[in-house]
N, C-alpha and C positions, 0 to 999 in steps of 0.2 A: 504494499500499498504505498503509494507518495501521498508526500504530507508536507504544507510549509506552512513554513514557522517564523513571522513579524515577532518582527523589536525594536525600539526604540521609540515607541509615538510616551508621551507626556503634557506636560501644563505648560507651557512656554509664554512669557507676551513680544508681545509686538514688537518688530524687529527682529526677532533671535530668530536660534538655528534651532537645528534638530533632525538625526539621521534616520533614517529606519533601514531595516537587515530583512531580509528574509533570505533564510536559508529553506534546501530542497534533502526530503530525504528519502529513506525507501529505493527500490529496488525497480532502474529508470534503463534503456537508450541515450536517451539524450531528452533536452530542453532546445526548443525552437525563443518562441519570443517568449519574455519577460514580464511584468510589468505591475504600473501600480494605479486603484483606482482608490477611488474616492466617495467615501457618502457620510449623508450632510444632514442632521437631520430636516425631514418634509422633502428630500431632493430624490431625485433618483440615482442612480452612480454610474459617475465620470469618470471619463479616462485621465490619469492625469500626466501618466510617461511611459513609455515600453518600448524594450532594448531589442535589437536582436540579436542571433548566436555573433555576428564577426562587428556585433556593438554600431549600430548606425538604430540610430536613437529618434523618438518622436515627443511633443511636449503639446502640452493644452496652450491655450493661447493665453493662459492668467495666470501660468506660471513659467513662460517662457523664460528665462535670463534671473531667474531667483533658481530656480527648481535643476539637481545636475542628475541623471541618475548614469548607473554605472553595474557593471557586471563583475563576479568575476566563475569563470569555466573550470575554474578547477577544483571552485568550494558549489558550485550550483549555486550559487547564488548572486541577490540583483539589491543594489542599493537604492536610495532616493534620497539627499541632498537638501536640505532644505532652510532656503535663507532669507532674508528677507520678511519672515512669515509677515501675513497678514488674520486679520478674525476671520475674514470670512474661510481662510484653510481651514476653518474646523471641521474637522468628520472623522470619522471609520475608516483608516485606510490600510485597505484590501491589496496581496499579491499576487496576481497571477502568471503563472503555467502555461503552455504548450508543449505539455511531457509527449515523449516519444516514448514509447513500454517497450519495446522490443523492433528494433530493426526492419525496416520495409514498412510497417503502419503510422498510416496517419496520424498528426498531437491531438489529443486531449487536452481539454481546460481544465486545471486543479487553479483551487480556489484555496490563501491562506484566511484564518480565522478574523483576523484583521487586527487594529489595534490604534487604537483612539487620541487624535492628535489636541488639545486644544489648542487657542491661541488667543491669550486673552488683552483690550483694547490698556 
């Protein structure tokens, strides 16, 4: 069974920084795209950033220039460095990975349980 374990959430003041980590555990062949999504109260889940296996990145307009996504393929881990945080960044942040369970098979999405980020004004 493949699991994603997030860490690094917490409470921070506006203008501050946090770094989220997401580690993949279990048995699998490989991981394609990894990403971070977030869901604020009363809102739909939205993409924050994602990164391909060869480190091509994509960001939501609302976080460009403030957040940086990276990954360590040797550790099967994805990171999200969040700087200049704003109260509107408050949300539960979820890790997502396209996991290939065996050679020749298509990837399947796996989600973490989420980590809460709260930005106070």
